[in-house]
Each structure stands twice: as C-alpha cells, then as structure tokens.
C-alpha positions, 0 to 999 in steps of 0.5 A: 528506484534503480538507485535504491535497488542497487543500494539494497543489492550492494548491502546484500553483496556486502553482507554475503562477503563480510564473513570472509573479511570479518575479524575473529574477535567479533562475537557471533552471539546474537542475544540482546536488544538493538535499535536501528533503521532501514531504507529501500523501496516499496512496490505494489503488485498488479495481479489480474484482480488489481488491474481489473478494479473498477468504480462500483455504483449504488444508485438506490442507496440499499448498500449493494454495489453493482448498479448501472448509472443510467442516463435520461431519456434513453436508460443507457449506461452513463459509464459506457466509456469505462474504467482505468487502474490509474489516475485520470488527467482529463475527461477522456480515457486516453488521459489515464496514467498508469499507477506509479506503484513504486515509492521510497520506504524507510523504517526505524526499529527496535527489537530483542533477540535470543540465541539458543545454539544456532537458532535465534528468536526475537521480536521487533517493532518498527514504524516509518513511511512507504509513500505508496498509493494507487488510483482507479478512475471512471469515465462517463459519457458527459464527458467527465472523469471520476478518480479514487486514489488511496495513499498509505500515510505511515505504517508500522509493525510488531513482528516475530522472527526466527532464523539460523545463525552461521559461525560467520556471524551471519543470520538468516531468518524469516519474519511475520506479524501484525501491521498497522497503517494509516490510509488516506483516501481522496476523490477528484471529479473532472468536468463535473460541475452539476453534482455535489460529492460528499466523502465518507470514512476518508481516513482509515487506520487499519490492521493488517499482516506482514511477512518475509525474511532476510539476511544479516551480518555482523560487522562489529560486535555491536553493529549489523547490516542486512537486507529485508524483504517483506509483503504487507497487506491492509484491507481498506474498506468503507470509503464512500463518495455520495454524488448528490443534487448540485446547483441548479438542481437537475431532473436529468442528471444521471446520478440524481434523476428520480427515474433510475436513482433514489435521488443520489448515488453512491460510489466505491472502489470494487477492491479494498485490498491495499498491499505492497512488497518491500526490499530494504537495506537495514542497519542495527546497533546492538547493545 
C-alpha cells in the first residue's frame, strides 16, 4: 500500500510541477479521443454500519432474517459467542482476523473529450481489477465458526466527466457514472461436520455507481498523466447459505432441530453494501 500511495502522490507532484517545465509548443486543447491505463490502490471504508455487520438467520424459512438459532433442550442462543467483521481462522472468536481492506487496483480506459473555451466535457469507459474483499464471521457454542466472504472479481464503469482547463495544460475535473462489477461470494465452516451447506446466488453481476474527481496534466501534445480519486458502490444481495441435515441425521442440531426450525436454517450477511475508495495514477495517449 505504502509504495502504491507513494507512486500516486509522486504522479500528483509531477502533474502539479509540470506546467512550469512544459514546453511552449505543447497544445492546451483537450478535444479528441484517448486511451490509457491506471494503477493505484483501493480500500474499503469501515463506518459503524460496516463494523457492526453480523450473520443473520432465518430458522423457519419464511424469508425474514433475524431469528435466533436455539439449542436443545434449553433453547439457548447457539451464537451467543458473537460475530466479527473479518475472517475466522479457527472456531474461537479470538481467531478472527480483521479485514485486509486494501488492495492493488488497475484499469484500462478509452474516452473522448470536447473543449469549449476553458470548459471540458467528455465520456470514458474503463475496466480492470481491484482485488478487494471483505468477510464477516459467526461463532457458535459448538464451538464452530462460519465465515462469509465477498470479493470483487472485476469491475468497470461508464463515466461522464467535466472540468476546467488551465492555460498551463492542466485539467481539473469531476466525474461520475454507472459502474458494473462481478462479485463472488464464498462460505466456509470450521469445526462443523454435522450439517450440509448449500449456497445460492454465489456470483452476482451487479450494477452500481461511481463518482470522484482528478487532475490531469499534458506533458506532450499526445500524452497526459494525472491522479484520479473515485468512490464506487455496489449492492450485493441474494447470496444465501442453507444449513441442512447432515449424515448421520440429528434431532438436536441447532440448525435443523424440529422444535425451533422448519428442518433447516438459511444464513445471510446483514449488509449488502460493497463499496470502495480508490486513488490511481493515470496515463493517457491522445490522438
């Protein structure tokens, strides 16, 4: 992370310093098509709503989550040991590792700008990988642990942008538009050999939105560099894990016992928000 952030800040410093060094014959007109790429760092916010995320249960399969998984014969809370925002590495809550929220991110892009006086408007499409993921874990009294992990396999966007062009060949702009991503979900259970776990809607190709801003500097008539910040949000919902009867069958297993369940229990994450911030160094070849 430190190296990538240093790289992005270095590009920003170059972009700020370049106007003083630019040759007088470098055009300051931004009209025309361009292609290029970006490299940087993506990370996820950890607002209160994120750190409070837990695993929710539907024990009677009525589609409403928030039921308590109960043990026999006492009817006690099977998950009184609690939850954590992160990945369980064992059956104990003490084994939970915090999310590694930061990841390298890269994109390729193509776009077109049109300049009217000092104002520049344009559109750009992009696609690449951000590698980000997050997890939430639940800990039962068995003891056992259950972890949901969400990963952004790849993502892209179609953005508009608008900005102000300085006579130094510098463009300051804001941007926003439609995002699209492939999100993969996975589930793991540690120390539970008594149930079957059936996943539904494991992969989600989801639309979202993105917004941000940046600075770009022409360093030659057909080449520019810059730094871009973006916030991107997807709503990933529908991934469900059903805990069913294992082999040999059990009448006292908390997920399937006939006293407190309908014969199986559905599990879901309580948050469908999958969001990230990114800072990337950009380079574009202009035609």
